[in-house]
C-alpha positions as CSV (number, residue, x, y, z in Angstrom):
1,M,-39.6,-39.8,-28.8
2,E,-37.2,-36.5,-28.2
3,K,-39.1,-34.5,-26.0
4,V,-40.2,-31.1,-27.7
5,E,-39.4,-28.3,-24.8
6,K,-43.0,-26.1,-24.7
7,L,-42.9,-22.3,-25.7
8,D,-43.0,-20.5,-22.4
9,I,-46.6,-18.5,-23.2
10,S,-50.5,-19.0,-22.2
11,V,-52.9,-19.3,-25.1
12,L,-56.9,-19.0,-24.9
13,F,-58.0,-21.7,-27.5
14,V,-61.9,-20.4,-27.9
15,E,-63.6,-23.0,-30.7
16,D,-67.1,-24.4,-30.6
17,E,-66.8,-27.5,-32.9
18,E,-66.1,-30.0,-30.2
19,L,-63.6,-32.8,-32.6
20,L,-62.0,-29.5,-34.1
21,R,-61.4,-28.3,-30.2
22,A,-60.1,-31.3,-29.2
23,I,-58.0,-31.9,-32.2
24,Y,-56.2,-28.1,-31.6
25,E,-56.1,-29.2,-28.1
26,R,-53.8,-31.8,-28.4
27,I,-51.6,-30.2,-31.1
28,L,-51.2,-26.9,-29.3
29,D,-51.0,-28.7,-25.4
30,K,-47.5,-30.1,-26.4
31,F,-45.8,-27.3,-27.0
32,V,-47.1,-24.2,-25.0
33,N,-46.8,-24.0,-21.6
34,K,-50.6,-23.2,-20.7
35,L,-53.5,-23.8,-22.5
36,Y,-56.8,-22.7,-21.9
37,I,-60.1,-23.3,-23.7
38,A,-63.2,-22.4,-24.3
39,E,-66.7,-23.9,-26.3
40,N,-67.5,-19.9,-27.5
41,G,-66.9,-16.0,-26.9
42,K,-68.9,-15.6,-23.7
43,E,-66.8,-18.3,-22.1
44,G,-63.4,-16.9,-24.0
45,L,-64.1,-13.4,-22.1
46,E,-64.4,-15.0,-18.9
47,L,-60.8,-17.2,-19.0
48,Y,-59.3,-13.7,-20.5
49,K,-60.2,-12.0,-17.6
50,K,-59.2,-14.7,-14.9
51,H,-56.1,-15.9,-16.6
52,H,-54.6,-12.8,-19.1
53,P,-53.2,-16.2,-21.6
54,D,-50.3,-14.0,-24.2
55,L,-52.6,-15.2,-27.7
56,I,-55.5,-16.1,-28.3
57,I,-56.5,-18.0,-31.1
58,T,-60.6,-17.8,-31.9
59,D,-63.2,-19.0,-34.2
60,I,-65.6,-16.3,-35.8
61,M,-69.1,-18.3,-35.9
62,M,-70.1,-19.7,-32.2
63,P,-73.3,-19.5,-30.2
64,V,-74.1,-17.0,-27.6
65,M,-71.1,-14.5,-28.1
66,D,-69.0,-15.2,-31.5
67,G,-65.4,-14.5,-31.8
68,L,-65.2,-11.5,-33.1
69,E,-67.7,-9.7,-30.3
70,M,-65.6,-11.5,-28.2
71,V,-62.0,-10.3,-29.3
72,G,-64.0,-6.7,-29.4
73,H,-64.7,-6.7,-26.1
74,I,-60.8,-7.4,-25.3
75,R,-59.0,-5.5,-27.3
76,K,-60.7,-2.1,-25.2
77,N,-58.5,-2.4,-22.4
78,D,-55.8,-4.5,-24.0
79,N,-53.9,-3.4,-27.1
80,D,-51.3,-5.5,-26.9
81,I,-52.3,-9.0,-26.8
82,R,-51.4,-11.3,-30.0
83,L,-54.6,-12.1,-31.4
84,V,-55.3,-14.9,-34.4
85,I,-58.6,-15.6,-36.4
86,L,-59.4,-18.8,-36.9
87,S,-62.0,-19.5,-39.5
88,A,-64.5,-21.7,-42.5
89,Y,-65.9,-18.3,-43.6
90,G,-63.5,-16.8,-46.3
91,E,-66.2,-13.9,-46.9
92,A,-64.5,-10.5,-47.0
93,E,-66.6,-9.0,-44.3
94,Y,-65.1,-10.7,-41.1
95,F,-61.6,-10.0,-42.2
96,M,-62.2,-6.5,-42.8
97,D,-63.7,-6.2,-39.2
98,A,-60.8,-8.5,-37.7
99,I,-58.7,-6.3,-39.4
100,K,-60.1,-2.8,-37.7
101,I,-60.5,-4.8,-34.6
102,G,-56.7,-5.4,-35.0
103,V,-56.1,-8.9,-35.2
104,N,-52.6,-10.2,-36.1
105,S,-53.0,-12.8,-38.0
106,F,-55.8,-15.4,-39.9
107,L,-55.9,-19.1,-40.7
108,L,-58.4,-20.9,-42.3
109,K,-59.6,-23.9,-41.3
110,P,-59.2,-26.9,-41.7
111,V,-55.7,-25.5,-40.6
112,E,-52.8,-27.6,-41.6
113,T,-50.6,-28.2,-38.3
114,K,-47.3,-27.1,-39.5
115,K,-48.9,-23.7,-40.3
116,L,-50.2,-23.2,-37.2
117,T,-47.6,-24.1,-34.5
118,S,-44.9,-22.4,-36.8
119,L,-47.6,-19.1,-36.5
120,V,-47.8,-19.7,-32.7
121,E,-44.2,-19.9,-32.7
122,E,-43.8,-16.5,-34.1
123,L,-46.1,-14.4,-32.4
124,A,-44.0,-16.5,-29.2
125,H,-41.0,-15.1,-30.0
126,G,-42.8,-12.0,-30.3
127,I,-44.2,-12.3,-26.7
128,L,-40.9,-13.7,-25.2
129,L,-39.1,-10.2,-26.6
130,E,-41.7,-8.2,-25.8
131,R,-42.0,-9.5,-22.4
132,K,-37.9,-9.6,-22.0
133,V,-38.5,-5.7,-23.0
134,K,-41.0,-5.4,-20.2
135,E,-38.8,-6.7,-17.8
136,Q,-36.2,-4.3,-18.5
137,E,-38.2,-1.4,-18.9
138,L,-39.7,-2.6,-15.4
139,K,-36.3,-3.0,-14.1
140,R,-34.8,0.2,-15.5
141,K,-38.1,2.3,-13.7
142,K,-37.3,0.5,-11.1
143,A,-33.3,1.4,-10.9
144,E,-34.3,5.1,-11.7
145,E,-36.7,5.2,-8.8
146,N,-34.2,3.7,-6.9
147,L,-31.8,6.1,-8.2
148,K,-33.6,8.6,-6.8
149,K,-34.6,7.7,-3.8
150,L,-30.7,7.3,-3.3
151,N,-30.2,10.9,-4.9
152,E,-32.6,12.4,-2.4
153,E,-31.2,10.9,0.6
154,L,-28.3,11.6,-0.6
155,E,-28.7,15.3,-0.8
156,K,-30.4,14.6,2.1
157,R,-27.3,13.5,3.9
158,I,-25.6,16.4,2.1
159,E,-27.4,19.0,3.4
160,E,-27.6,17.0,7.2
161,R,-23.8,17.1,6.9
162,T,-23.2,20.8,5.9
163,R,-24.7,21.5,9.4
164,D,-22.9,19.3,10.5
165,L,-19.6,20.6,9.0
166,Q,-20.2,24.0,9.9
167,K,-21.3,23.0,13.6
168,E,-18.0,21.6,13.3
169,I,-15.8,24.2,12.1
170,K,-17.2,26.5,14.7
171,E,-16.4,24.4,17.2
172,K,-13.4,23.6,15.5
173,I,-12.2,27.1,15.8
174,Q,-13.3,27.9,19.0
175,A,-11.2,24.9,20.3
176,E,-8.1,25.5,18.2
177,N,-8.1,28.9,20.0
178,E,-8.6,27.6,23.7
179,L,-5.8,25.6,22.6
180,K,-3.5,28.2,21.6
181,E,-4.7,30.5,24.9
182,L,-4.2,27.2,27.1
183,N,-1.1,26.1,25.3
184,L,1.1,27.6,23.7
185,N,4.1,24.9,23.8
186,L,2.0,23.0,21.7
187,E,4.5,22.6,19.1
188,N,7.5,22.2,21.3
189,R,5.5,19.1,22.9
190,V,4.7,17.4,19.8
191,K,8.5,17.5,18.8
192,E,9.7,16.0,22.6
193,E,6.7,13.2,22.2
194,L,8.8,12.4,18.5
195,K,11.7,12.1,19.7
196,K,11.0,9.8,22.5
197,R,9.0,7.7,19.7
198,Q,12.3,7.9,18.2
199,K,14.1,6.9,21.3
200,Q,11.9,4.0,21.8
201,Q,11.9,2.3,18.1
202,Q,16.3,3.1,18.8
203,L,16.0,1.2,21.8
204,L,13.5,-1.3,19.8
205,I,16.0,-2.0,17.4
206,Q,19.1,-1.6,20.5
207,K,17.2,-4.3,22.2
208,S,17.3,-6.8,19.3
209,K,21.3,-6.0,18.7
210,L,21.9,-7.5,22.0
211,E,19.5,-10.5,21.7
212,S,21.5,-11.3,18.5
213,M,24.7,-10.6,20.1
214,G,24.0,-12.6,23.2
215,E,23.4,-15.5,20.9
216,L,26.7,-15.1,18.8
217,S,28.3,-14.8,21.9
218,A,29.4,-19.2,21.4
219,G,30.6,-18.1,17.9
220,I,32.4,-15.3,18.9
221,A,34.1,-17.2,22.2
222,H,35.3,-20.1,18.9
223,E,36.0,-17.2,16.8
224,I,38.3,-15.5,19.3
225,N,39.1,-19.3,21.3
226,Q,41.7,-19.8,17.9
227,P,43.7,-17.6,17.9
228,L,44.3,-17.6,21.8
229,G,45.1,-21.3,21.0
230,G,48.2,-20.5,18.5
231,I,49.2,-17.5,20.7
232,S,49.2,-20.2,24.2
233,M,51.2,-22.4,21.9
234,G,53.6,-20.2,20.5
235,L,54.2,-18.9,24.1
236,D,54.8,-22.3,24.9
237,N,57.4,-23.1,22.4
238,I,59.1,-20.2,23.0
239,L,59.8,-21.0,26.8
240,F,61.2,-25.0,25.9
241,R,63.0,-23.9,23.3
242,L,64.5,-20.9,26.0
243,S,65.4,-24.2,28.1
244,M,66.9,-26.0,25.6
245,E,70.7,-25.5,25.6
246,D,71.3,-24.3,22.6
247,G,69.2,-21.3,23.1
248,V,66.6,-19.4,20.7
249,S,67.9,-17.3,17.6
250,K,66.5,-14.1,16.4
251,E,65.3,-15.1,13.4
252,Y,63.2,-17.8,15.2
253,L,61.9,-14.9,18.3
254,R,61.0,-12.1,15.2
255,N,58.7,-15.1,13.2
256,K,56.7,-16.5,15.9
257,I,56.6,-12.7,17.6
258,N,55.0,-11.7,14.2
259,S,52.7,-14.7,14.5
260,L,51.7,-13.8,18.0
261,F,50.9,-10.9,17.1
262,K,48.6,-11.5,13.9
263,D,46.9,-13.7,16.0
264,I,46.5,-10.7,19.0
265,D,45.6,-8.6,15.5
266,R,42.5,-11.0,14.7
267,I,41.5,-10.9,18.4
268,R,41.3,-7.0,18.5
269,Q,39.5,-6.5,14.9
270,I,36.6,-9.4,16.2
271,I,36.7,-6.9,19.3
272,N,36.5,-4.3,17.8
273,H,33.9,-5.5,15.0
274,V,31.5,-6.7,17.6
275,R,32.4,-3.7,19.3
276,V,31.0,-1.6,16.4
277,F,28.7,-3.8,15.7
278,S,27.2,-3.6,19.7
279,R,26.6,0.0,19.9
280,D,23.6,2.5,18.7
281,Q,24.0,3.2,15.3
282,E,21.4,5.6,14.5
283,A,24.0,8.3,14.7
284,L,25.9,6.7,11.8
285,V,26.0,7.9,7.8
286,S,24.7,6.1,5.1
287,A,27.4,4.8,3.2
288,V,27.8,2.6,-0.3
289,I,28.1,-0.7,1.0
290,D,28.8,-3.8,-0.1
291,I,26.7,-6.9,0.7
292,N,29.4,-9.4,-0.9
293,E,31.4,-8.0,2.4
294,V,28.6,-7.5,4.8
295,I,27.4,-11.4,4.7
296,H,31.1,-12.6,4.9
297,D,31.7,-10.4,8.1
298,A,28.4,-11.6,9.5
299,L,29.5,-15.2,9.1
300,S,32.9,-13.7,10.7
301,L,31.2,-13.9,13.8
302,V,29.2,-17.0,13.0
303,Q,30.6,-19.7,11.3
304,R,32.6,-21.6,13.3
305,Q,29.6,-21.7,15.4
306,Y,27.4,-23.1,13.3
307,Q,30.3,-25.6,11.9
308,H,30.4,-26.8,15.3
309,H,26.5,-27.0,15.4
310,L,27.2,-29.6,11.7
311,I,25.4,-26.7,9.6
312,N,26.5,-27.0,6.1
313,I,26.6,-23.0,4.8
314,E,26.8,-22.8,1.1
315,L,27.5,-19.7,-0.4
316,N,26.1,-18.6,-4.1
317,L,27.3,-15.0,-3.9
318,A,27.7,-12.7,-7.4
319,N,31.2,-12.2,-8.9
320,E,30.3,-8.6,-8.4
321,K,30.3,-5.9,-6.6
322,C,26.2,-5.6,-5.1
323,N,27.1,-2.3,-3.6
324,T,24.0,-0.5,-2.1
325,L,23.9,3.0,0.2
326,G,22.8,2.4,3.8
327,N,24.1,1.8,7.4
328,K,27.0,-1.4,7.2
329,Y,25.9,-2.7,10.5
330,R,22.0,-2.5,10.1
331,I,22.2,-4.7,6.8
332,E,24.6,-6.8,9.1
333,Q,21.8,-7.3,11.8
334,V,19.1,-8.5,8.9
335,V,22.0,-10.7,7.7
336,L,22.3,-12.3,11.3
337,N,19.0,-12.1,12.5
338,L,17.9,-14.3,9.2
339,L,21.1,-17.0,9.8
340,S,19.5,-17.0,13.2
341,N,16.1,-18.1,12.2
342,A,17.6,-20.5,9.7
343,K,19.9,-21.8,12.1
344,F,16.8,-22.9,14.7
345,A,14.6,-24.3,11.7
346,V,17.0,-26.9,10.5
347,E,18.1,-27.5,14.7
348,E,14.0,-28.5,14.6
349,Q,13.9,-30.0,11.6
350,S,16.8,-32.0,12.7
351,K,14.8,-33.5,15.7
352,I,11.7,-34.4,13.7
353,I,13.8,-36.3,11.1
354,E,16.5,-38.2,12.7
355,S,18.0,-39.4,10.2
356,E,21.7,-39.6,8.7
357,N,20.7,-38.7,5.8
358,Y,19.4,-35.4,7.0
359,T,21.9,-32.6,6.4
360,K,21.3,-29.1,8.0
361,T,21.7,-27.0,5.1
362,I,21.7,-23.1,4.9
363,T,22.8,-21.5,1.4
364,I,23.3,-17.8,1.0
365,N,23.2,-15.9,-2.8
366,S,23.7,-12.7,-4.0
367,Y,22.7,-11.0,-7.2
368,I,21.9,-8.1,-9.1
369,K,18.1,-7.7,-10.4
370,N,16.5,-4.8,-12.3
371,S,18.9,-2.5,-11.0
372,H,18.8,-4.2,-6.9
373,V,20.9,-5.7,-5.0
374,V,19.0,-9.3,-3.9
375,F,20.0,-11.3,-0.7
376,E,18.4,-14.7,-0.5
377,I,18.6,-16.8,2.6
378,E,17.5,-20.1,2.4
379,D,17.0,-23.4,5.0
380,N,16.3,-26.7,4.9
381,G,14.5,-26.8,8.2
382,T,11.1,-26.8,9.5
383,G,9.2,-24.2,7.2
384,I,6.4,-21.9,8.1
385,P,2.9,-22.6,8.0
386,Q,1.0,-20.8,5.4
387,K,-1.3,-19.5,8.5
388,N,1.4,-17.6,9.5
389,I,3.0,-15.9,6.8
390,N,1.5,-13.2,7.0
391,N,2.4,-12.8,10.6
392,I,6.0,-13.3,10.3
393,F,6.7,-9.5,10.4
394,D,4.6,-8.0,13.1
395,P,5.8,-7.7,16.8
396,F,5.9,-9.9,19.0
397,F,4.9,-12.7,16.9
398,T,6.7,-15.9,17.1
399,T,5.5,-19.5,17.5
400,K,8.8,-20.1,19.5
401,D,8.9,-21.0,23.6
402,V,10.3,-18.5,25.4
403,E,14.0,-19.1,25.6
404,F,14.3,-18.8,22.5
405,G,12.6,-15.5,21.6
406,T,10.7,-12.6,21.8
407,G,9.1,-11.8,18.6
408,L,11.5,-9.3,17.6
409,G,13.9,-10.4,15.1
410,L,11.7,-9.7,12.3
411,S,9.6,-7.4,12.5
412,I,12.7,-5.2,13.0
413,T,14.4,-6.7,9.8
414,Y,11.2,-5.8,8.2
415,G,11.7,-1.8,9.6
416,I,15.5,-1.5,8.7
417,V,15.1,-3.2,5.2
418,K,12.1,-0.9,4.8
419,E,13.6,2.1,6.1
420,M,16.3,1.5,3.6
421,K,13.7,1.3,0.5
422,G,14.1,-2.2,0.2
423,E,11.5,-4.8,-0.4
424,I,11.9,-7.8,1.9
425,K,9.5,-11.5,0.7
426,V,9.0,-15.1,2.0
427,D,8.9,-18.1,0.1
428,S,8.1,-21.1,2.6
429,K,6.8,-25.0,2.1
430,I,6.1,-27.0,5.3
431,N,8.8,-29.0,6.5
432,K,10.8,-28.4,3.7
433,Y,11.9,-24.8,3.1
434,T,11.6,-21.3,4.5
435,K,13.4,-18.6,1.2
436,I,14.2,-15.1,2.4
437,I,14.2,-12.4,-0.2
438,V,16.0,-9.0,0.4
439,S,15.9,-6.5,-2.3
440,L,17.2,-3.3,-1.9
441,P,18.1,-0.2,-4.7
442,G,21.7,-0.6,-6.2
443,E,24.1,2.9,-5.7
444,D,23.2,4.0,-8.6
445,A,19.3,3.1,-8.7
């Protein structure tokens, strides 16, 4: 049999006939939360005073104190309680008296169970609704009281703060006057301090750049060794031909010398590029630069070194020009910093995996999106733990050993990108990949 959920109300039932009392008690107890039973009006009044029920169902004619007298006493102090008269008497005088007292409903005995339960349910809904309204009203009053208290406290605090501010303003004016008298050159000193800070920032960038140059030295050596080898071989060929009896033709010498000059020019270009890249770029004015050219310039310094380390570089650069405004060599520093981190990641991953199927790969993409020039450098290395993602651009933050870095590279990279009004984001999965996305405003943005 399905259990009926009881109504969350309390009921006082007053009846002098024992049999009827037992019957109605059994009916009511099944569907109200609390039920109090009294044999007469006096006992009912005492139970009311003790428990304050939500609903009273009472007979009229009872010994000691009848139902109407009991209801009259209750109504003197409680106008809200629901009252139901349950009587076998149909005389009009009782009902008129009951109406004057404020009875909510009448039921003539014997009462059908359905009528009784329907009436109780109907009254219960009103009781519960009224209870909810009262609870809301209490909450509202409490909120109003709290608000009033808070307003009073706020007014008091405003008054106190106003007095404090007046005192602070007076002290500030006095302090400003004293400062004017004591330090007429404060503005110049502030400018000097700002220059020092800018110089320190510039030195920090230069330090990071020189660190990059130290790391790039092996790659530069590879780049220079190739044309040097060509020059050496060319000179050996000339000497060999000079030692032969038929001698050397002018055409042969002209071609060889032109070839040697090309190798010398290649070395000059590399040295010139390194010289300009490594010097302090503070005074250089921003210009239109093609990100694809910058990427190629950066790779010209490291590509042979990476090939020597069996690192595969995949280039997916946009066919159109990816122009932005900025300092070419600072953007190149960004690319080199990101390539250096990618190289370290794939080298470390190869130590962990130690598998012939693993190919150390760095992918470089460039494209235009929403008037912005975007380039991405992705590696299939060790990845970045999620707990470190938000810290990687902090100065001096690094998970590498001391000999592998100071933690300045990414913070300098972040600073350069922000200086160009760009955005830099990172996407990484541990032991899978790391992708750094740099977005810069296009030249017309």
